[in-house]
C-alpha positions in Angstrom: -33.4 -14.9 -2.8 -33.6 -13.8 -6.3 -30.9 -11.0 -5.5 -30.3 -8.5 -8.1 -32.7 -8.5 -11.5 -31.2 -5.9 -13.7 -32.3 -4.4 -17.1 -29.0 -4.0 -19.0 -26.4 -5.9 -17.5 -25.0 -8.3 -14.4 -24.1 -6.4 -11.4 -20.9 -8.5 -10.8 -19.8 -9.4 -14.6 -16.9 -11.9 -15.6 -13.8 -10.1 -14.4 -15.1 -7.9 -11.2 -11.9 -8.5 -8.2 -13.7 -8.9 -4.7 -11.9 -9.9 -1.9 -12.8 -13.1 0.0 -12.5 -13.7 3.9 -12.2 -17.2 3.2 -11.5 -20.0 0.4 -13.6 -18.4 -2.7 -16.0 -20.6 -4.2 -16.0 -22.2 -7.9 -16.5 -19.3 -9.9 -13.9 -17.8 -8.7 -10.3 -17.6 -9.9 -7.7 -16.2 -6.6 -5.7 -13.7 -8.3 -1.8 -15.1 -7.0 -0.2 -11.6 -8.3 -1.8 -10.2 -5.1 0.0 -12.1 -2.6 1.6 -9.6 -0.6 0.8 -6.2 -2.1 -2.0 -3.7 -1.8 -4.6 -2.6 -4.3 -3.4 0.8 -6.0 -6.1 2.5 -8.0 -5.6 3.5 -11.3 -7.8 5.0 -14.2 -6.1 3.1 -17.1 -5.6 -0.5 -17.6 -5.4 -2.7 -13.9 -2.8 -5.2 -13.4 0.6 -3.7 -12.6 2.9 -4.7 -10.2 5.2 -2.2 -8.4 6.3 -0.6 -5.0 8.9 -2.3 -2.2 9.1 -3.6 1.1 11.9 -1.5 2.2 14.0 1.4 1.7 17.3 3.2 2.6 18.1 7.0 2.4 21.3 9.2 2.0 23.0 11.2 4.6 25.8 13.6 3.4 26.9 16.9 4.6 29.9 18.6 6.4 30.7 18.3 9.5 31.0 21.5 12.0 34.7 23.4 12.6 37.2 21.5 14.6 40.2 23.0 16.5 43.1 21.0 17.8 44.7 22.7 20.8 48.1 21.4 22.3 48.1 19.9 25.5 51.5 20.9 27.0 52.1 17.7 29.4 49.0 18.3 30.8 49.0 21.8 31.5 46.6 24.2 29.5 49.5 27.1 28.1 48.7 30.3 26.4 49.5 28.7 23.0 49.1 28.8 19.4 45.9 26.4 18.7 45.8 24.6 15.4 43.9 25.8 12.6 39.9 25.1 12.5 38.6 22.8 9.7 35.9 20.8 8.6 35.1 17.3 7.0 32.8 16.2 4.6 30.8 12.9 5.1 28.5 10.7 3.0 26.5 7.3 4.0 23.5 5.0 3.2 21.0 4.1 6.1 20.2 0.6 6.9 17.0 -0.7 5.7 13.8 0.2 7.1 10.8 -1.6 6.3 8.1 0.4 5.2 4.9 -2.2 5.5 1.9 -0.1 6.4 -0.6 -1.7 9.2 -3.0 -4.3 7.2 -5.1 -7.3 7.1 -5.1 -9.9 4.8 -8.1 -11.2 2.7 -7.8 -13.6 -0.8 -8.3 -11.5 -4.0 -10.4 -13.2 -6.7 -11.4 -12.5 -10.1 -15.2 -13.8 -11.3 -15.3 -15.7 -14.3 -18.8 -15.7 -15.2 -21.4 -13.1 -14.5 -23.0 -13.2 -11.0 -26.1 -11.5 -10.0 -25.2 -11.6 -6.5 -21.8 -12.6 -4.0 -21.0 -15.3 -2.2 -20.5 -15.5 1.6 -17.6 -14.5 2.7 -17.0 -11.8 0.0 -16.1 -8.5 1.0 -16.5 -5.1 -0.7 -15.9 -1.4 -0.2 -18.2 1.3 0.2 -18.7 4.8 1.2 -22.0 3.9 3.0 -23.0 1.5 5.8 -24.8 -1.6 4.7 -28.6 -1.4 4.5 -29.5 -5.2 4.4 -28.7 -8.1 7.1 -27.4 -9.7 4.5 -23.9 -7.8 4.6 -22.2 -7.1 7.8 -19.7 -3.9 8.5 -16.1 -5.3 9.4 -14.4 -1.8 9.6 -14.2 -1.2 13.2 -12.6 -4.3 13.2 -9.5 -3.5 10.5 -9.8 1.0 11.4 -7.1 2.8 9.5 -5.8 -0.9 8.3 -5.3 -1.4 4.3 -6.3 -4.8 2.4 -3.9 -6.5 1.9 -3.2 -9.5 -0.8 -2.8 -13.5 0.9 -3.5 -16.4 -1.5 -4.1 -18.7 1.3 -4.8 -17.3 4.7 -7.1 -14.4 5.4 -7.6 -12.4 8.7 -3.7 -11.9 9.3 -3.0 -8.1 10.6 0.1 -6.8 10.6 2.5 -3.5 9.4 3.5 0.0 11.2 2.5 3.5 10.9 6.6 5.2 11.6 10.2 4.0 11.4 13.3 5.4 11.7 16.9 4.4 10.4 20.5 3.6 11.7 23.7 4.7 10.0 27.3 4.7 10.1 30.3 5.7 8.3 33.9 7.2 8.4 34.3 11.4 7.5 36.5 12.2 4.5 40.5 13.0 5.5 41.3 16.4 6.3 44.4 18.0 8.1 44.3 20.6 11.4 48.0 22.1 11.2 49.2 25.0 12.5 52.5 27.3 11.6 53.8 26.9 15.3 53.5 24.8 18.5 54.1 27.5 20.6 55.4 26.3 24.5 56.5 28.6 27.1 59.8 28.9 27.2 60.4 27.7 23.8 62.7 29.1 21.0 61.8 27.1 18.6 58.6 27.5 15.6 57.4 23.8 15.6 54.8 23.8 12.6 52.2 21.2 12.9 50.6 19.1 10.5 48.1 16.4 10.6 45.7 14.3 8.6 43.1 12.9 9.8 39.2 11.2 9.6 36.3 10.3 12.1 33.8 8.0 12.3 30.3 8.3 13.3 27.0 6.8 14.0 23.5 7.4 15.2 19.9 7.2 14.4 17.4 8.9 12.3 14.8 10.9 13.8 11.1 8.9 13.4 9.2 9.0 10.5 5.4 8.4 8.9 5.2 6.0 6.3 1.3 5.6 5.6 1.1 5.6 1.6 -1.8 7.8 -0.6 -5.2 6.2 0.9 -8.9 6.8 0.6 -11.1 5.7 3.3 -14.0 3.0 2.9 -16.2 1.2 4.7 -16.0 -2.5 4.6 -18.7 -4.9 4.0 -18.4 -8.5 4.3 -21.3 -11.0 2.8 -22.6 -13.1 5.7 -25.0 -15.4 3.5 -24.9 -16.7 0.3 -26.6 -14.4 -2.8 -26.0 -11.4 -0.9 -27.2 -8.6 -2.8 -26.0 -5.7 -4.3 -27.2 -2.5 -3.1 -27.3 -0.5 -6.3 -24.8 2.6 -6.3 -23.6 2.0 -2.8 -20.6 -0.9 -3.6 -17.6 -0.4 -5.1 -16.0 -3.4 -7.4 -12.7 -4.0 -8.7 -11.6 -4.5 -12.1 -8.5 -4.9 -14.8 -11.0 -2.8 -17.5 -13.8 -1.1 -16.8 -17.0 -3.3 -18.0 -18.4 -2.0 -21.5 -21.7 -2.1 -19.3 -23.2 1.8 -19.0 -23.8 1.4 -15.7 -20.4 1.4 -14.3 -18.7 4.2 -13.1 -15.2 4.7 -12.5 -14.3 6.3 -9.3 -11.4 8.4 -9.6 -10.6 9.4 -6.1 -8.7 6.1 -6.0 -6.4 7.0 -8.1 -3.1 6.6 -6.8 -4.3 5.4 -3.9 -4.7 2.3 -1.8 -8.4 1.9 0.5 -7.8 2.7 3.8 -10.5 1.0 6.5 -12.6 4.0 8.7 -15.9 4.7 9.6 -15.5 8.4 7.9 -15.6 7.7 4.4 -14.1 9.8 1.5 -11.1 11.2 3.2 -7.9 11.6 1.2 -4.3 11.5 3.3 -0.8 9.8 3.3 1.9 10.6 1.3 4.4 8.8 -1.2 7.6 10.1 0.1 9.2 10.9 3.1 12.7 11.9 4.9 14.3 11.8 8.4 16.5 14.7 10.3 19.5 13.0 12.0 22.7 14.8 14.2 25.9 13.0 15.6 28.8 14.0 17.3 32.1 12.4 15.4 34.5 10.2 17.7 37.4 12.0 19.0 40.7 12.5 17.2 44.3 12.8 19.1 47.2 13.8 17.2 50.9 12.6 17.5 53.1 14.0 20.0 54.8 17.7 19.2 58.6 18.3 20.2 59.3 21.8 20.8 62.6 21.9 22.5 61.0 24.2 25.2 60.0 23.7 28.9 57.6 20.5 28.0 59.6 18.8 25.2 56.5 16.6 24.3 53.3 18.2 23.9 50.2 16.1 23.1 47.7 17.6 21.2 43.7 17.9 22.7 41.7 15.3 20.9 38.8 17.2 18.9 35.6 16.0 17.4 32.8 17.4 15.4 28.9 17.5 14.8 26.7 16.9 11.4 23.2 17.3 11.4 20.4 17.6 8.7 17.8 15.9 6.5 18.3 12.3 4.8 17.8 12.3 1.6 13.8 11.6 0.0 12.6 7.7 -0.6 9.4 6.3 -1.8 7.7 4.2 0.7 5.0 2.9 -1.8 4.3 -0.8 -0.5 4.0 -3.5 -3.4 1.1 -3.0 -4.9 -0.6 -4.4 -8.2 -2.9 -1.5 -9.7 -7.0 -2.0 -10.1 -9.8 0.3 -11.0 -12.2 1.2 -8.6 -16.0 1.2 -10.0 -19.3 1.2 -8.5 -22.3 -0.2 -9.8 -25.6 2.2 -10.0 -28.0 0.4 -12.5 -31.7 0.3 -12.6 -33.3 -2.6 -11.3 -36.3 -4.3 -12.8 -38.9 -5.9 -10.1 -41.9 -5.8 -12.4 -41.5 -8.3 -14.6 -44.1 -11.2 -13.6 -42.4 -14.2 -11.2 -43.3 -17.6 -13.7 -43.8 -21.1 -12.5 -42.8 -23.7 -14.8 -43.5 -26.8 -14.3 -43.0 -28.3 -17.9 -39.2 -27.6 -18.0 -38.9 -25.3 -21.2 -38.6 -21.4 -20.5 -40.1 -19.7 -23.6 -39.9 -16.3 -25.5 -40.0 -15.0 -28.7 -37.2 -14.0 -31.2 -33.6 -15.4 -30.9 -31.5 -14.3 -27.9 -28.4 -14.9 -25.9 -29.6 -15.9 -22.7 -27.7 -17.0 -18.9 -29.3 -18.5 -16.2 -28.5 -17.8 -12.9 -29.3 -19.4 -9.6 -30.7 -17.6 -6.2 -27.4 -17.1 -5.3 -26.3 -15.3 -8.0 -24.0 -18.3 -10.1 -24.1 -18.6 -13.6 -25.6 -22.0 -14.6 -26.5 -21.9 -18.2 -25.8 -19.8 -21.1 -26.3 -19.6 -24.9 -28.3 -18.6 -27.8 -31.5 -19.6 -28.6 -34.5 -18.9 -30.8 -37.9 -19.2 -28.7 -36.8 -21.3 -25.6 -34.4 -23.5 -23.5 -34.9 -26.5 -21.9 -34.6 -26.4 -17.8 -33.2 -30.1 -18.1 -30.6 -31.1 -15.3 -31.4 -27.4 -13.5 -32.4 -28.7 -10.0 -36.0 -27.5 -8.3 -35.4 -23.4 -7.1 -35.8 -19.8 -8.1 -33.8 -18.7 -11.4 -33.4 -16.0 -13.0 -33.0 -15.7 -17.0 -31.1 -12.6 -18.7 -31.7 -12.2 -22.4 -30.1 -10.1 -24.7 -29.8 -9.6 -28.5 -28.7 -6.4 -30.9 -31.9 -4.4 -29.6 -32.8 -5.3 -26.3 -32.0 -6.8 -22.8 -34.6 -8.1 -20.4 -34.5 -10.5 -17.3 -37.2 -13.2 -16.7 -37.7 -14.5 -13.0 -39.4 -18.3 -12.7 -39.0 -21.5 -10.4 -38.9 -24.8 -11.7 -41.2 -26.4 -8.9 -40.0 -30.4 -10.7 
């Protein structure tokens, strides 16, 4: 297989980032900064790290009003109630994990130009593959996000929702009355009792799916899998100078997500939760009134609290990349040369690059008129020739 025959530039230039479902072959460098991270689109320059795996929220507010009423020896009389009062509260929730559903891949960067991709390379597309060299693995990882793992592809995990627990103690406030009235009492007995309450609970569940764009995931099942022009989406740290690579700005601030319905945006960067609780019950001290019942134990009381937590960012750990598509011309018009003498000839001086049938760069340099094929095994090859005036492709077969 000769792969793509290009008329301007390699469809897989040095610097191209792809995912691998196995160890990358020679010519590819594992990008260790993707370990445990997701590819997040940018429109400027890739390689920035950010995000986190967990987050917390703040819960704060004022409780409902509570009233303390004395209990006279176990019997409730027509008595003067304590003044209503409230408490303020503020606390931080427990941390929660917000890693979305994922499937791991090894992320690697091309060190040299290629015209095709090796087996187990995984790329993105808005389309179904049209060649048997590729298999669509979208359905097997439906609604999952690609996450980097330096050594082990194929791991899955993550969730779509989460909640938090919380606990705390309210501020101190006072329940009071000018008189705790007891039937038969002739005394005015003021009552004043500073106190606080404890509270705890679990927030509502919230969704933590990050901003995404849906795409298909293709996996190369052979070495030298051809690049479908205008269909495959690559990743880069800087956009290649070749005019046939176009940035896809729809990925800006988004992570690719596997789905057979492609080109859909969704997700968010932040979220909140609702919460509600009832405080602990507080019992004040006995009050002496000198009436029919000399000792009075105020009834216990509690408060309620509810509201919405502070907002929190749930972008998972990420590494930024530029998403771009190769949409270049193909050239199948050049004749296939059969070379038996071990030399390829041309006119004028060119920078040349020789690729084997799997798209691996074999040899490059600069020469005027010819290049020796010494040391190359017999087989099919592509040679690209470039100078200030033109770029062309030659195909040849070395028979000996």
